VEXLUM-70265 format. One record per residue: residue number from 1; x, y, z of N, C-alpha, C in turn; residue in one letter. Coordinates in nm, 3 decimals. Example, Ala and Ser with C-alpha at 12.3 -4.5 7.8 and 13.67 -1.06 7.14 Angstrom:
BEGIN
> seq|n_x|n_y|n_z|ca_x|ca_y|ca_z|c_x|c_y|c_z|type
> 1|1.319|-0.569|0.780|1.230|-0.450|0.780|1.320|-0.330|0.780|A
> 2|1.285|-0.225|0.708|1.367|-0.106|0.714|1.290|0.003|0.787|S
// end
This chain:
BEGIN
> seq|n_x|n_y|n_z|ca_x|ca_y|ca_z|c_x|c_y|c_z|type
> 1|18.287|-14.589|-2.803|18.320|-14.473|-2.720|18.190|-14.417|-2.663|M
> 2|18.191|-14.384|-2.536|18.071|-14.335|-2.468|18.039|-14.192|-2.511|A
> 3|17.911|-14.165|-2.521|17.865|-14.031|-2.554|17.880|-13.942|-2.431|T
> 4|17.925|-13.820|-2.450|17.949|-13.732|-2.336|17.819|-13.683|-2.273|S
> 5|17.832|-13.624|-2.156|17.716|-13.570|-2.087|17.653|-13.457|-2.166|Q
> 6|17.735|-13.374|-2.234|17.682|-13.264|-2.314|17.594|-13.317|-2.426|L
> 7|17.644|-13.414|-2.500|17.568|-13.469|-2.612|17.442|-13.538|-2.561|I
> 8|17.453|-13.613|-2.451|17.336|-13.679|-2.394|17.231|-13.577|-2.352|E
> 9|17.274|-13.469|-2.287|17.180|-13.365|-2.242|17.114|-13.297|-2.362|A
> 10|17.192|-13.268|-2.467|17.135|-13.207|-2.587|17.035|-13.299|-2.656|L
> 11|17.069|-13.427|-2.663|16.978|-13.523|-2.725|16.848|-13.535|-2.646|Q
> 12|16.860|-13.541|-2.514|16.742|-13.552|-2.428|16.654|-13.427|-2.440|E
> 13|16.716|-13.311|-2.439|16.642|-13.186|-2.453|16.572|-13.179|-2.588|L
> 14|16.643|-13.216|-2.694|16.585|-13.213|-2.829|16.464|-13.306|-2.837|A
> 15|16.475|-13.424|-2.778|16.364|-13.520|-2.780|16.246|-13.468|-2.697|H
> 16|16.275|-13.417|-2.578|16.170|-13.369|-2.487|16.093|-13.251|-2.546|E
> 17|16.166|-13.158|-2.607|16.103|-13.036|-2.660|16.067|-13.045|-2.808|R
> 18|16.092|-13.162|-2.867|16.062|-13.185|-3.009|16.136|-13.084|-3.098|K
> 19|16.264|-13.070|-3.071|16.352|-12.983|-3.149|16.448|-13.073|-3.225|I
> 20|16.479|-13.037|-3.349|16.574|-13.114|-3.428|16.711|-13.110|-3.359|D
> 21|16.764|-13.228|-3.329|16.891|-13.239|-3.256|17.005|-13.171|-3.332|E
> 22|17.010|-13.190|-3.463|17.119|-13.130|-3.542|17.107|-12.978|-3.545|F
> 23|16.985|-12.927|-3.550|16.963|-12.783|-3.546|17.014|-12.726|-3.414|Y
> 24|16.984|-12.795|-3.306|17.026|-12.751|-3.173|17.178|-12.744|-3.164|L
> 25|17.246|-12.847|-3.210|17.392|-12.851|-3.204|17.453|-12.746|-3.297|I
> 26|17.396|-12.730|-3.417|17.448|-12.630|-3.510|17.436|-12.488|-3.454|E
> 27|17.321|-12.456|-3.393|17.304|-12.324|-3.333|17.403|-12.303|-3.219|R
> 28|17.427|-12.407|-3.140|17.523|-12.398|-3.031|17.663|-12.375|-3.087|L
> 29|17.699|-12.445|-3.194|17.830|-12.425|-3.256|17.846|-12.282|-3.308|E
> 30|17.742|-12.229|-3.373|17.748|-12.092|-3.424|17.767|-11.991|-3.311|E
> 31|17.692|-12.010|-3.205|17.701|-11.918|-3.092|17.838|-11.926|-3.025|S
> 32|17.888|-12.047|-3.009|18.020|-12.064|-2.950|18.127|-12.001|-3.038|L
> 33|18.113|-12.011|-3.169|18.210|-11.950|-3.261|18.215|-11.799|-3.240|A
> 34|18.098|-11.737|-3.229|18.094|-11.592|-3.204|18.158|-11.557|-3.071|N
> 35|18.130|-11.636|-2.969|18.187|-11.610|-2.836|18.338|-11.625|-2.837|S
> 36|18.387|-11.734|-2.896|18.531|-11.757|-2.897|18.604|-11.655|-2.982|Y
> 37|18.541|-11.603|-3.084|18.606|-11.499|-3.164|18.634|-11.376|-3.077|Q
> 38|18.536|-11.342|-2.992|18.554|-11.228|-2.901|18.652|-11.262|-2.788|R
> 39|18.632|-11.378|-2.726|18.713|-11.416|-2.610|18.861|-11.428|-2.646|I
> 40|18.888|-11.493|-2.759|19.027|-11.516|-2.800|19.083|-11.400|-2.881|L
> 41|18.998|-11.298|-2.906|19.038|-11.180|-2.982|19.103|-11.221|-3.115|D
> 42|19.031|-11.304|-3.191|19.082|-11.355|-3.318|19.073|-11.249|-3.427|L
> 43|19.173|-11.246|-3.513|19.174|-11.151|-3.624|19.071|-11.189|-3.730|E
> 44|19.051|-11.320|-3.749|18.959|-11.370|-3.852|18.841|-11.441|-3.785|W
> 45|18.744|-11.483|-3.864|18.627|-11.554|-3.811|18.666|-11.686|-3.747|D
> 46|18.580|-11.732|-3.658|18.603|-11.859|-3.591|18.497|-11.960|-3.635|A
> 47|18.533|-12.086|-3.623|18.438|-12.194|-3.647|18.455|-12.294|-3.533|R
> 48|18.342|-12.340|-3.480|18.344|-12.436|-3.370|18.276|-12.563|-3.417|V
> 49|18.335|-12.675|-3.382|18.271|-12.804|-3.408|18.261|-12.880|-3.277|T
> 50|18.148|-12.949|-3.261|18.128|-13.035|-3.145|18.124|-13.178|-3.196|I
> 51|18.217|-13.260|-3.149|18.221|-13.400|-3.190|18.093|-13.467|-3.141|D
> 52|18.016|-13.523|-3.232|17.884|-13.581|-3.200|17.895|-13.709|-3.116|R
> 53|18.013|-13.769|-3.112|18.031|-13.891|-3.033|18.085|-13.861|-2.893|Q
> 54|18.189|-13.780|-2.887|18.255|-13.756|-2.759|18.210|-13.628|-2.690|T
> 55|18.154|-13.533|-2.766|18.115|-13.405|-2.709|18.231|-13.308|-2.698|G
> 56|18.349|-13.348|-2.746|18.466|-13.261|-2.740|18.445|-13.143|-2.834|K
> 57|18.485|-13.025|-2.786|18.465|-12.901|-2.861|18.598|-12.855|-2.919|I
> 58|18.596|-12.822|-3.049|18.715|-12.775|-3.119|18.687|-12.635|-3.172|Y
> 59|18.786|-12.545|-3.158|18.774|-12.407|-3.205|18.880|-12.384|-3.311|V
> 60|18.837|-12.332|-3.427|18.928|-12.305|-3.537|18.915|-12.159|-3.580|Y
> 61|19.029|-12.098|-3.613|19.027|-11.965|-3.673|19.035|-11.986|-3.824|E
> 62|18.947|-11.919|-3.897|18.942|-11.934|-4.042|19.033|-11.827|-4.104|L
> 63|19.155|-11.866|-4.137|19.255|-11.775|-4.192|19.244|-11.779|-4.344|V
> 64|19.227|-11.661|-4.408|19.213|-11.660|-4.553|19.341|-11.703|-4.623|P
> 65|19.321|-11.771|-4.738|19.432|-11.818|-4.820|19.419|-11.753|-4.957|V
> 66|19.530|-11.707|-5.011|19.529|-11.648|-5.145|19.490|-11.501|-5.141|G
> 67|19.448|-11.455|-5.256|19.412|-11.314|-5.273|19.260|-11.295|-5.264|E
> 68|19.215|-11.178|-5.215|19.071|-11.153|-5.211|19.015|-11.129|-5.353|P
> 69|18.887|-11.153|-5.368|18.818|-11.129|-5.495|18.830|-10.981|-5.530|D
> 70|18.861|-10.951|-5.656|18.882|-10.811|-5.697|18.755|-10.727|-5.685|E
> 71|18.639|-10.788|-5.715|18.513|-10.714|-5.713|18.459|-10.694|-5.571|E
> 72|18.459|-10.800|-5.492|18.397|-10.793|-5.359|18.497|-10.766|-5.248|T
> 73|18.626|-10.798|-5.272|18.726|-10.780|-5.168|18.721|-10.889|-5.062|G
> 74|18.642|-10.994|-5.086|18.628|-11.103|-4.990|18.711|-11.224|-5.033|E
> 75|18.754|-11.298|-4.934|18.831|-11.420|-4.961|18.736|-11.535|-4.987|Y
> 76|18.779|-11.628|-5.072|18.692|-11.742|-5.103|18.743|-11.872|-5.040|S
> 77|18.870|-11.877|-5.004|18.927|-11.998|-4.944|18.987|-11.964|-4.808|E
> 78|18.969|-12.059|-4.716|19.019|-12.038|-4.580|19.091|-12.164|-4.533|F
> 79|19.188|-12.142|-4.446|19.258|-12.252|-4.382|19.218|-12.251|-4.235|E
> 80|19.185|-12.366|-4.181|19.144|-12.374|-4.041|19.267|-12.393|-3.953|E
> 81|19.286|-12.300|-3.859|19.396|-12.309|-3.764|19.337|-12.340|-3.628|R
> 82|19.380|-12.450|-3.566|19.326|-12.492|-3.437|19.370|-12.395|-3.328|D
> 83|19.271|-12.332|-3.261|19.299|-12.238|-3.153|19.218|-12.277|-3.028|V
> 84|19.190|-12.405|-3.015|19.110|-12.454|-2.904|19.179|-12.424|-2.771|T
> 85|19.115|-12.346|-2.682|19.177|-12.317|-2.552|19.164|-12.435|-2.456|P
> 86|19.245|-12.432|-2.353|19.244|-12.542|-2.255|19.114|-12.546|-2.176|A
> 87|19.053|-12.429|-2.148|18.931|-12.425|-2.069|18.805|-12.415|-2.155|D
> 88|18.808|-12.484|-2.269|18.699|-12.475|-2.366|18.565|-12.517|-2.307|V
> 89|18.561|-12.618|-2.223|18.434|-12.669|-2.173|18.368|-12.573|-2.074|S
> 90|18.446|-12.499|-1.996|18.389|-12.403|-1.901|18.319|-12.290|-1.976|R
> 91|18.385|-12.236|-2.076|18.327|-12.128|-2.156|18.205|-12.180|-2.232|I
> 92|18.215|-12.300|-2.285|18.104|-12.359|-2.359|17.983|-12.378|-2.270|A
> 93|18.004|-12.420|-2.148|17.892|-12.443|-2.056|17.820|-12.312|-2.025|A
> 94|17.895|-12.205|-2.006|17.834|-12.076|-1.979|17.752|-12.029|-2.099|Q
> 95|17.807|-12.046|-2.216|17.740|-12.002|-2.338|17.621|-12.091|-2.370|N
> 96|17.637|-12.221|-2.350|17.533|-12.317|-2.387|17.403|-12.290|-2.313|A
> 97|17.411|-12.250|-2.190|17.291|-12.226|-2.110|17.202|-12.122|-2.175|K
> 98|17.259|-12.009|-2.214|17.177|-11.903|-2.274|17.131|-11.941|-2.414|S
> 99|17.217|-12.006|-2.492|17.181|-12.044|-2.629|17.068|-12.147|-2.627|V
> 100|17.079|-12.245|-2.542|16.977|-12.350|-2.535|16.845|-12.292|-2.486|I
> 101|16.851|-12.201|-2.389|16.728|-12.137|-2.342|16.660|-12.061|-2.456|A
> 102|16.737|-11.990|-2.537|16.681|-11.917|-2.651|16.622|-12.011|-2.754|A
> 103|16.689|-12.122|-2.782|16.638|-12.219|-2.879|16.508|-12.280|-2.830|I
> 104|16.502|-12.314|-2.702|16.380|-12.372|-2.645|16.265|-12.271|-2.651|V
> 105|16.294|-12.144|-2.618|16.192|-12.039|-2.628|16.140|-12.026|-2.770|R
> 106|16.232|-12.022|-2.867|16.193|-12.010|-3.008|16.110|-12.130|-3.053|D
> 107|16.149|-12.249|-3.009|16.075|-12.369|-3.046|15.935|-12.366|-2.985|A
> 108|15.923|-12.318|-2.862|15.792|-12.306|-2.798|15.703|-12.207|-2.872|G
> 109|15.760|-12.094|-2.909|15.684|-11.994|-2.985|15.640|-12.049|-3.119|R
> 110|15.730|-12.121|-3.185|15.696|-12.180|-3.315|15.584|-12.282|-3.301|Q
> 111|15.589|-12.361|-3.195|15.485|-12.460|-3.170|15.349|-12.393|-3.149|S
> 112|15.347|-12.285|-3.070|15.222|-12.212|-3.046|15.173|-12.149|-3.175|I
> 113|15.264|-12.093|-3.254|15.226|-12.033|-3.381|15.162|-12.137|-3.472|F
> 114|15.226|-12.255|-3.483|15.172|-12.361|-3.568|15.035|-12.408|-3.519|E
> 115|15.016|-12.411|-3.387|14.888|-12.452|-3.330|14.776|-12.357|-3.369|E
> 116|14.804|-12.228|-3.369|14.698|-12.129|-3.392|14.697|-12.070|-3.533|F
> 117|14.796|-12.096|-3.615|14.804|-12.038|-3.749|14.684|-12.078|-3.835|A
> 118|14.637|-12.198|-3.822|14.524|-12.245|-3.900|14.389|-12.203|-3.844|G
> 119|14.390|-12.130|-3.735|14.264|-12.093|-3.670|14.230|-11.946|-3.689|R
> 120|14.291|-11.881|-3.787|14.262|-11.740|-3.813|14.114|-11.728|-3.850|V
> 121|14.045|-11.638|-3.782|13.902|-11.618|-3.806|13.813|-11.699|-3.713|G
> 122|13.869|-11.798|-3.643|13.793|-11.879|-3.548|13.774|-11.801|-3.418|D
> 123|13.666|-11.830|-3.348|13.645|-11.775|-3.215|13.724|-11.860|-3.116|L
> 124|13.791|-11.792|-3.025|13.871|-11.859|-2.923|13.830|-11.803|-2.789|V
> 125|13.807|-11.890|-2.690|13.769|-11.842|-2.557|13.893|-11.830|-2.470|T
> 126|13.885|-11.741|-2.373|13.995|-11.722|-2.281|13.951|-11.642|-2.161|G
> 127|14.043|-11.624|-2.068|14.018|-11.548|-1.947|14.099|-11.419|-1.951|T
> 128|14.033|-11.306|-1.923|14.101|-11.178|-1.923|14.193|-11.172|-1.802|V
> 129|14.322|-11.143|-1.829|14.419|-11.130|-1.721|14.442|-10.984|-1.684|L
> 130|14.444|-10.898|-1.786|14.474|-10.758|-1.760|14.413|-10.673|-1.871|Q
> 131|14.359|-10.561|-1.834|14.305|-10.470|-1.933|14.353|-10.329|-1.909|G
> 132|14.392|-10.261|-2.014|14.433|-10.122|-2.008|14.359|-10.049|-2.118|T
> 133|14.367|-9.918|-2.124|14.303|-9.847|-2.234|14.359|-9.884|-2.371|P
> 134|14.483|-9.936|-2.376|14.547|-9.966|-2.504|14.539|-10.112|-2.547|D
> 135|14.523|-10.205|-2.453|14.519|-10.347|-2.488|14.457|-10.429|-2.377|F
> 136|14.422|-10.552|-2.412|14.373|-10.650|-2.315|14.456|-10.776|-2.332|T
> 137|14.506|-10.832|-2.222|14.579|-10.959|-2.227|14.484|-11.069|-2.185|I
> 138|14.473|-11.172|-2.270|14.381|-11.283|-2.246|14.459|-11.414|-2.241|I
> 139|14.432|-11.494|-2.138|14.493|-11.627|-2.126|14.405|-11.725|-2.202|K
> 140|14.462|-11.784|-2.307|14.386|-11.878|-2.389|14.395|-12.019|-2.330|I
> 141|14.514|-12.057|-2.286|14.538|-12.183|-2.216|14.669|-12.168|-2.143|R
> 142|14.707|-12.267|-2.063|14.834|-12.258|-1.990|14.949|-12.232|-2.087|D
> 143|15.023|-12.127|-2.060|15.139|-12.094|-2.142|15.109|-12.014|-2.267|G
> 144|14.982|-11.985|-2.294|14.948|-11.910|-2.415|14.860|-11.792|-2.378|V
> 145|14.912|-11.674|-2.407|14.837|-11.552|-2.383|14.830|-11.474|-2.514|E
> 146|14.722|-11.398|-2.529|14.705|-11.315|-2.648|14.688|-11.170|-2.604|A
> 147|14.739|-11.080|-2.684|14.723|-10.938|-2.657|14.631|-10.880|-2.764|E
> 148|14.518|-10.827|-2.720|14.423|-10.765|-2.812|14.439|-10.614|-2.805|L
> 149|14.481|-10.551|-2.913|14.500|-10.406|-2.909|14.368|-10.331|-2.917|P
> 150|14.363|-10.217|-2.851|14.249|-10.125|-2.861|14.305|-9.996|-2.917|H
> 151|14.262|-9.960|-3.034|14.311|-9.836|-3.093|14.203|-9.730|-3.080|Y
> 152|14.246|-9.612|-3.045|14.155|-9.498|-3.044|14.129|-9.464|-3.190|D
> 153|14.008|-9.491|-3.235|13.976|-9.474|-3.376|13.988|-9.329|-3.423|Q
> 154|13.984|-9.236|-3.330|14.002|-9.096|-3.367|14.149|-9.068|-3.396|K
> 155|14.238|-9.130|-3.318|14.382|-9.110|-3.337|14.439|-9.202|-3.444|R
> 156|14.386|-9.324|-3.454|14.438|-9.423|-3.549|14.324|-9.476|-3.636|F
> 157|14.274|-9.398|-3.729|14.156|-9.439|-3.806|14.179|-9.560|-3.896|P
> 158|14.302|-9.590|-3.933|14.328|-9.701|-4.025|14.361|-9.833|-3.954|N
> 159|14.368|-9.832|-3.822|14.402|-9.953|-3.749|14.277|-10.032|-3.715|E
> 160|14.292|-10.165|-3.712|14.179|-10.253|-3.682|14.168|-10.272|-3.532|R
> 161|14.053|-10.246|-3.478|14.029|-10.266|-3.336|13.988|-10.410|-3.312|N
> 162|14.048|-10.473|-3.213|14.014|-10.611|-3.179|13.902|-10.617|-3.075|E
> 163|13.865|-10.504|-3.020|13.758|-10.500|-2.921|13.641|-10.421|-2.980|R
> 164|13.523|-10.481|-2.981|13.408|-10.405|-3.029|13.387|-10.279|-2.945|P
> 165|13.342|-10.172|-3.007|13.326|-10.043|-2.941|13.230|-10.045|-2.823|G
> 166|13.128|-10.130|-2.827|13.029|-10.131|-2.721|13.062|-10.233|-2.611|N
> 167|13.180|-10.292|-2.615|13.217|-10.396|-2.519|13.324|-10.344|-2.423|E
> 168|13.304|-10.365|-2.295|13.401|-10.324|-2.194|13.448|-10.448|-2.120|H
> 169|13.577|-10.476|-2.128|13.634|-10.597|-2.071|13.697|-10.564|-1.938|I
> 170|13.671|-10.651|-1.839|13.733|-10.636|-1.708|13.806|-10.763|-1.673|T
> 171|13.902|-10.755|-1.583|13.979|-10.872|-1.542|13.889|-10.978|-1.482|S
> 172|13.930|-11.105|-1.501|13.861|-11.223|-1.449|13.726|-11.245|-1.518|A
> 173|13.704|-11.184|-1.633|13.584|-11.215|-1.709|13.623|-11.305|-1.826|S
> 174|13.532|-11.382|-1.875|13.557|-11.473|-1.988|13.520|-11.401|-2.116|R
> 175|13.597|-11.422|-2.219|13.562|-11.366|-2.348|13.584|-11.465|-2.458|C
// end
């Protein structure tokens, strides 16, 4: 059976951005479940599964079975009732765009964090993009900017200043 365009696009994106494919699909399923719970006005929680081979999307309402726990008042067993709407792919496409964009942003931030986490205490060069009395924004490399706070030591005596007191930074200067 041929893999759907959705699954192919997710696999390609995961490979290109170095994101775990299963993580990407699981986050999409979670987001779709939240959306469908609101859209379908379900009484109970929803669960969404995306078939990894066909890309077909299934929506289930998790209906509690039995009695709730006496101490917590929560149910421990649920029965899945299929509530997949006919226009499931249109709603999924709208939701997928924002969810995937957020996942890609988070993965990019994590990658930058991992790149610089081991460099604490190292000197890093960059170009000043903007300076205000409260902070300076420095471009370290394409796609990576740092914000250096300037605290008024009279107003914030316990905060660490990232700019030496005798140094005045202006835009388009190297630091």
